[in-house]
C-alpha positions as CSV (number, residue, x, y, z in Angstrom):
1,M,-14.5,-1.1,-22.8
2,K,-12.2,-3.0,-25.1
3,K,-10.4,0.6,-25.7
4,R,-10.1,1.1,-22.0
5,V,-8.7,-2.5,-21.0
6,L,-6.2,-2.1,-24.2
7,A,-4.9,1.2,-22.7
8,V,-4.4,-0.2,-19.2
9,L,-2.3,-3.0,-20.8
10,M,-0.3,-0.6,-22.5
11,S,0.2,1.2,-19.1
12,M,1.0,-2.2,-17.3
13,A,3.8,-2.8,-20.1
14,M,5.3,0.6,-19.5
15,L,5.0,0.4,-15.5
16,S,6.8,-3.1,-15.9
17,G,9.7,-2.0,-17.8
18,L,9.1,-4.9,-20.0
19,G,7.5,-3.6,-22.9
20,T,4.9,-6.3,-23.6
21,M,3.4,-8.8,-21.6
22,A,4.3,-12.4,-22.6
23,V,1.0,-14.1,-24.0
24,Q,0.8,-17.7,-24.8
25,A,0.1,-18.6,-28.5
26,E,-3.5,-19.7,-28.1
27,E,-6.4,-18.9,-30.7
28,A,-9.1,-19.1,-28.1
29,P,-9.1,-18.0,-24.5
30,E,-8.5,-20.5,-21.8
31,K,-11.7,-19.3,-19.9
32,K,-14.6,-17.1,-21.2
33,A,-14.9,-13.8,-19.0
34,E,-18.4,-14.4,-17.9
35,D,-17.3,-17.7,-16.4
36,I,-14.5,-16.0,-14.8
37,K,-14.6,-15.5,-10.6
38,I,-12.0,-13.6,-8.6
39,A,-11.8,-13.2,-4.9
40,V,-10.0,-10.0,-3.5
41,V,-9.3,-10.5,0.1
42,L,-8.2,-7.3,1.9
43,H,-6.3,-6.5,5.0
44,A,-8.7,-4.1,6.5
45,M,-11.8,-1.7,5.6
46,N,-11.4,0.9,8.3
47,S,-9.9,3.8,5.9
48,S,-10.8,5.5,2.7
49,F,-7.8,4.2,1.2
50,Y,-8.5,0.5,1.8
51,T,-11.9,1.5,-0.2
52,K,-9.8,2.5,-3.1
53,L,-8.2,-0.9,-3.2
54,A,-11.5,-2.1,-3.5
55,D,-13.0,0.5,-5.7
56,G,-10.4,-0.5,-8.2
57,A,-10.9,-4.3,-8.0
58,K,-14.5,-3.9,-8.6
59,A,-14.0,-1.3,-11.4
60,A,-11.8,-4.2,-13.2
61,G,-14.4,-6.8,-12.7
62,E,-17.0,-4.3,-14.3
63,D,-14.7,-3.3,-17.0
64,L,-13.8,-7.0,-17.9
65,G,-17.3,-8.4,-17.4
66,I,-16.2,-10.9,-14.8
67,T,-17.2,-11.5,-11.4
68,V,-15.1,-9.9,-8.6
69,D,-15.9,-10.6,-5.0
70,V,-14.2,-8.2,-2.3
71,T,-14.0,-8.9,1.5
72,S,-12.1,-8.3,4.3
73,P,-11.4,-9.3,8.1
74,T,-14.0,-7.8,10.3
75,T,-10.7,-6.6,12.4
76,A,-8.0,-4.7,10.6
77,S,-4.9,-7.1,9.9
78,N,-6.4,-10.1,11.7
79,L,-3.9,-12.8,10.4
80,A,-6.2,-15.6,11.5
81,E,-9.5,-14.2,10.0
82,Q,-7.7,-13.3,6.7
83,V,-6.5,-16.9,6.2
84,S,-9.8,-18.2,7.1
85,L,-11.3,-15.9,4.3
86,L,-8.6,-17.1,1.8
87,E,-9.3,-20.8,2.7
88,S,-13.0,-20.0,2.0
89,C,-12.3,-18.8,-1.2
90,I,-10.2,-21.8,-2.2
91,T,-13.1,-24.2,-1.0
92,A,-15.6,-22.0,-3.0
93,D,-13.4,-22.6,-6.0
94,Y,-12.5,-19.2,-7.2
95,D,-10.4,-19.1,-10.5
96,G,-8.0,-16.6,-8.8
97,I,-7.3,-14.6,-5.6
98,A,-5.9,-11.3,-5.0
99,T,-4.7,-10.6,-1.4
100,V,-2.5,-8.3,0.7
101,T,0.3,-10.4,2.0
102,W,1.4,-8.3,4.9
103,D,2.9,-11.0,7.1
104,P,6.2,-12.3,6.5
105,S,5.2,-15.9,6.4
106,G,1.7,-16.2,7.8
107,F,0.2,-16.7,4.3
108,N,2.8,-19.1,2.9
109,S,0.6,-22.2,3.9
110,V,-2.8,-20.9,2.3
111,I,-1.3,-19.9,-0.6
112,A,0.4,-23.1,-1.3
113,K,-3.1,-24.7,-0.6
114,A,-4.2,-22.4,-3.3
115,E,-1.5,-23.5,-5.6
116,E,-2.3,-27.1,-5.3
117,A,-5.8,-26.5,-6.2
118,G,-4.9,-24.7,-9.3
119,I,-5.8,-21.3,-8.2
120,P,-3.3,-18.3,-8.8
121,V,-2.9,-15.8,-6.2
122,V,-1.8,-12.2,-7.0
123,G,-0.2,-10.1,-4.0
124,F,-0.8,-6.4,-3.9
125,N,-0.3,-3.5,-1.7
126,M,1.8,-5.3,0.8
127,D,4.2,-8.0,0.0
128,A,5.9,-10.8,1.9
129,A,9.0,-12.2,0.1
130,D,8.8,-15.9,-1.1
131,C,5.2,-16.4,0.1
132,G,4.2,-18.1,-3.2
133,T,2.2,-15.3,-5.1
134,K,2.4,-15.1,-8.8
135,A,3.3,-11.2,-8.8
136,F,3.1,-8.2,-6.6
137,I,1.3,-5.1,-7.7
138,G,2.3,-2.1,-5.2
139,Q,4.9,0.3,-4.1
140,D,8.6,-0.3,-3.9
141,Y,8.4,0.2,-0.2
142,E,12.0,0.8,0.8
143,D,12.6,3.3,-2.0
144,A,9.5,5.1,-1.0
145,G,10.7,5.4,2.5
146,Y,13.9,6.6,1.2
147,E,12.4,9.2,-0.8
148,L,10.5,10.5,2.0
149,G,13.7,10.2,4.3
150,K,15.4,12.2,1.7
151,Y,13.1,14.9,1.5
152,M,12.5,15.5,5.0
153,F,16.0,15.4,6.1
154,G,17.4,17.2,3.2
155,E,14.7,19.7,2.2
156,V,12.9,20.3,5.4
157,M,15.2,19.6,8.3
158,N,18.6,20.9,6.6
159,G,20.4,17.7,7.7
160,T,20.0,18.1,11.5
161,G,17.6,16.8,14.1
162,K,16.0,13.6,15.5
163,Y,13.0,11.7,14.3
164,I,10.6,9.3,15.6
165,V,8.9,6.7,13.3
166,A,5.0,6.0,13.5
167,S,3.8,2.7,12.4
168,C,0.4,1.4,12.8
169,G,2.2,-2.3,12.5
170,P,5.7,-2.5,13.2
171,A,5.8,-6.1,12.0
172,D,4.2,-5.5,8.7
173,T,6.6,-6.3,5.9
174,A,5.8,-3.1,3.9
175,L,6.1,-1.0,7.0
176,I,9.3,-2.5,7.9
177,A,10.6,-1.5,4.3
178,R,9.6,1.9,4.8
179,T,11.0,2.4,8.0
180,E,14.4,0.8,6.5
181,G,14.3,3.1,3.6
182,I,13.9,6.1,5.9
183,A,16.8,4.8,7.8
184,R,19.1,4.4,4.5
185,A,18.3,8.3,3.8
186,A,19.5,9.1,7.6
187,E,22.8,7.6,6.8
188,E,23.6,10.6,4.5
189,Y,23.1,13.1,7.2
190,P,25.5,12.3,10.0
191,D,23.5,14.7,12.3
192,I,20.2,13.3,11.9
193,E,19.3,10.7,14.8
194,F,16.9,8.2,15.2
195,V,14.9,8.2,18.6
196,E,12.4,5.0,18.2
197,V,9.6,3.5,16.3
198,I,6.2,3.9,18.0
199,D,3.3,1.3,17.5
200,I,0.3,3.6,16.7
201,G,-2.1,1.1,15.9
202,T,-5.1,1.3,13.4
203,D,-7.4,3.6,15.1
204,L,-7.1,7.4,14.7
205,T,-7.9,8.5,18.3
206,N,-5.6,5.6,19.7
207,A,-2.8,7.2,17.2
208,Y,-3.2,10.6,18.6
209,G,-2.5,9.2,22.1
210,V,0.6,7.1,21.4
211,I,2.0,10.2,19.4
212,E,1.1,12.5,22.3
213,N,2.9,10.4,24.8
214,A,5.9,9.8,22.3
215,Y,6.3,13.6,22.1
216,L,5.8,14.3,25.7
217,A,8.7,11.8,26.7
218,N,10.9,13.1,23.8
219,P,10.2,17.2,23.9
220,D,13.3,17.7,22.0
221,V,12.2,15.5,18.9
222,D,12.4,17.5,15.5
223,A,10.3,15.4,13.1
224,I,7.6,12.7,13.4
225,L,7.5,10.5,10.3
226,G,4.5,8.0,9.6
227,V,5.0,5.1,7.4
228,D,1.1,4.3,6.9
229,V,-2.1,5.5,6.2
230,F,-2.8,6.6,9.8
231,S,0.0,9.4,9.6
232,E,-2.8,11.6,9.5
233,A,-2.9,11.4,13.3
234,I,0.5,13.1,13.3
235,G,-0.6,16.0,11.8
236,T,-3.9,16.3,14.2
237,F,-1.3,16.3,17.0
238,I,0.7,18.9,15.8
239,A,-2.1,21.3,14.8
240,A,-3.6,20.6,18.3
241,Y,-0.3,21.6,20.1
242,D,0.6,24.3,17.4
243,L,3.9,22.8,16.9
244,Q,4.4,23.6,13.1
245,D,7.2,25.7,14.0
246,E,9.0,23.0,16.5
247,V,7.9,19.6,15.0
248,K,8.0,18.7,11.2
249,A,6.1,15.7,10.0
250,A,5.3,13.5,7.2
251,G,3.4,10.4,6.2
252,F,1.9,8.2,3.9
253,D,-1.1,8.3,1.5
254,L,-3.5,10.9,0.1
255,T,-6.5,10.6,2.5
256,E,-8.4,13.8,2.9
257,G,-7.4,14.4,6.3
258,T,-3.5,14.1,5.8
259,L,-4.0,16.1,2.7
260,K,-5.6,18.9,4.6
261,H,-2.8,18.6,6.9
262,V,-0.1,19.3,4.3
263,A,-2.2,22.1,2.8
264,N,-2.3,23.8,6.6
265,G,1.4,23.2,7.3
266,D,0.9,20.5,9.7
267,M,2.9,18.0,7.8
268,Q,5.4,18.9,5.2
269,L,5.0,15.6,3.0
270,T,3.0,12.6,2.3
271,V,3.6,9.8,-0.2
272,G,0.8,8.4,-2.3
273,Q,1.0,4.7,-3.8
274,N,-2.2,4.6,-6.1
275,P,-4.4,2.2,-4.3
276,Y,-6.9,2.4,-6.9
277,M,-4.2,1.1,-9.6
278,Q,-3.0,-1.6,-7.1
279,G,-6.9,-2.8,-7.0
280,Y,-7.5,-2.7,-10.7
281,Y,-4.3,-4.4,-11.9
282,S,-4.2,-7.2,-9.5
283,V,-7.6,-8.3,-10.7
284,L,-6.6,-7.5,-14.8
285,E,-3.5,-9.5,-14.3
286,L,-5.4,-12.6,-13.1
287,Y,-7.9,-12.1,-15.7
288,M,-5.2,-11.8,-18.5
289,N,-3.8,-15.0,-17.3
290,L,-7.1,-16.8,-17.1
291,A,-8.6,-15.8,-20.3
292,H,-5.3,-15.2,-22.5
293,G,-2.8,-17.1,-20.8
294,C,-0.6,-14.0,-20.2
295,D,2.5,-14.4,-17.8
296,F,2.3,-12.4,-14.5
297,I,4.5,-9.5,-14.2
298,D,5.3,-7.5,-10.8
299,L,4.1,-3.8,-11.1
300,N,5.6,-0.8,-9.2
301,T,2.7,1.7,-8.6
302,G,5.2,4.5,-7.7
303,A,5.9,7.1,-4.9
304,Q,4.1,10.1,-5.5
305,L,5.4,13.0,-3.2
306,V,2.8,15.8,-2.3
307,T,3.9,18.8,-0.5
308,G,2.7,21.9,0.2
309,E,3.6,23.2,-3.4
310,N,1.6,20.8,-5.1
311,V,-1.1,19.5,-2.5
312,A,-3.7,21.7,-4.2
313,E,-3.6,19.7,-7.4
314,V,-4.1,16.2,-5.8
315,E,-7.1,14.5,-5.4
316,P,-7.9,12.8,-2.2
317,E,-7.7,8.8,-2.3
């Protein structure tokens, strides 16, 4: 186990670009592993992507010999319920908390409350600027959106055409950033035209209907670009209408359904962000701070471009 944790720490150092993690000069850990309790509060569990976040966090707990409890709202992205869960974690006196800060300001007060109680909070997967978290572990979302747009507008659409953005949460900070990244890429192609952002929600059946309606209202659209895990519905719609030659598609995350759509040509691209790593490193950073006094660092888990050329080599998330 010690070798595995050391390897993970070396990877963290390389990802951060800092070379090493700052450690306080102490002879003994601040807390013994068996005494450390960490709460991981997700924003949803209605997708295999979210279970990968949970799996990573739980695996870190097992490797480190600490207690890790994972929970989430019963309704996806329910701010009030997630804040309530975080408040319960503070009351329960957890040593550290990792959570998904997807709302621009909705978590500020509860994170400040944790700070007052001496409980460090790490953000992962989605980040709200200046919300009070000690670090963020996740993708650079605007950069990832830019990479998606650059590939689709340049390689797939040859610099011309209209596109729609499909988002499961148009107010989510990460999804806004991805949308902005796509727009930044579009600026490099004068003949690329933005149509609208559509709210597809967090249910694949509902998402399909919203996408269908958007296409019927804009039959001249050339591409539908998703910015979240529910992008799979775009490929499902294109396959159902046999639109592979007329409408191009891209999205995010490496779910089994999305990867099948890429392999079948219903979608040209999906972008991975390594949710397992996000869950794992969030717990690991809290442990290293609590047990060894390590400083917190932001970690970028990257943007993995998966196309028809390399999809056969990729495992579903």
